[in-house]
VEXDREN-2710 file (C-alpha; in Angstrom, 1 decimal):
% VEXDREN-2710
k/r/px/py/pz
1/UNK/0.0/0.0/0.0
2/UNK/2.8/2.4/0.9
3/UNK/4.5/1.7/-2.5
4/UNK/1.2/2.4/-4.3
5/UNK/0.8/5.7/-2.5
6/UNK/4.4/6.7/-3.3
7/UNK/3.8/5.8/-7.0
8/UNK/0.6/7.9/-7.1
9/UNK/2.4/10.9/-5.5
10/UNK/5.2/10.6/-8.0
11/UNK/2.8/10.5/-10.9
12/UNK/0.9/13.5/-9.5
13/UNK/4.2/15.4/-9.3
14/UNK/5.1/14.7/-12.9
15/UNK/1.6/15.6/-14.0
16/UNK/1.7/19.0/-12.2
17/UNK/5.1/19.7/-13.8
18/UNK/3.7/18.8/-17.3
19/UNK/0.6/20.9/-16.8
20/UNK/2.9/23.9/-15.8
21/UNK/5.0/23.4/-18.9
22/UNK/1.9/23.1/-21.1
23/UNK/0.5/26.3/-19.6
24/UNK/3.7/28.2/-20.4
25/UNK/3.5/27.0/-24.0
26/UNK/-0.2/27.9/-24.4
27/UNK/0.5/31.4/-22.9
28/UNK/3.4/32.0/-25.2
29/UNK/1.4/30.8/-28.2
30/UNK/-1.5/33.1/-27.3
31/UNK/0.9/36.1/-27.1
32/UNK/2.3/35.1/-30.5
33/UNK/-1.2/34.8/-32.0
34/UNK/-2.1/38.3/-30.7
35/UNK/1.1/39.8/-32.1
36/UNK/0.6/38.1/-35.4
37/UNK/-3.1/39.2/-35.6
38/UNK/-2.0/42.8/-35.0
39/UNK/0.7/42.5/-37.6
40/UNK/-1.8/41.2/-40.2
41/UNK/-4.2/44.1/-39.4
42/UNK/-1.4/46.6/-39.9
43/UNK/-0.4/45.0/-43.2
44/UNK/-4.0/45.0/-44.4
45/UNK/-4.3/48.7/-43.6
46/UNK/-1.0/49.4/-45.4
47/UNK/-2.2/47.4/-48.4
48/UNK/-5.5/49.2/-48.5
49/UNK/-3.7/52.6/-48.4
50/UNK/-1.3/51.6/-51.1
51/UNK/-4.2/50.3/-53.3
52/UNK/-6.1/53.6/-52.8
53/UNK/-3.0/55.6/-53.7
54/UNK/-2.4/53.5/-56.8
55/UNK/-6.0/54.0/-57.9
56/UNK/-5.7/57.8/-57.3
57/UNK/-2.4/58.0/-59.3
58/UNK/-4.0/56.1/-62.2
59/UNK/-6.9/58.5/-62.3
60/UNK/-4.5/61.5/-62.7
61/UNK/-2.5/60.1/-65.6
62/UNK/-3.7/60.8/-69.1
63/UNK/-4.7/57.9/-71.3
64/UNK/-1.7/56.2/-73.1
65/UNK/-2.8/57.4/-76.5
66/UNK/-2.2/61.1/-75.7
END
């Protein structure tokens, strides 16, 4: 009985350590996801601004046959 209790305590200790490590990984991944989401939003905004500028510059140029 004593050996079984010791084995259970050992397993519990390893599980707690594993859960802590997994929590660190999940936390780091969430920060990465948030950072990447912000980066994508900024890139989308820049792309939309560039597309609008491109459209404006095309409207100002005379047609090629002039």
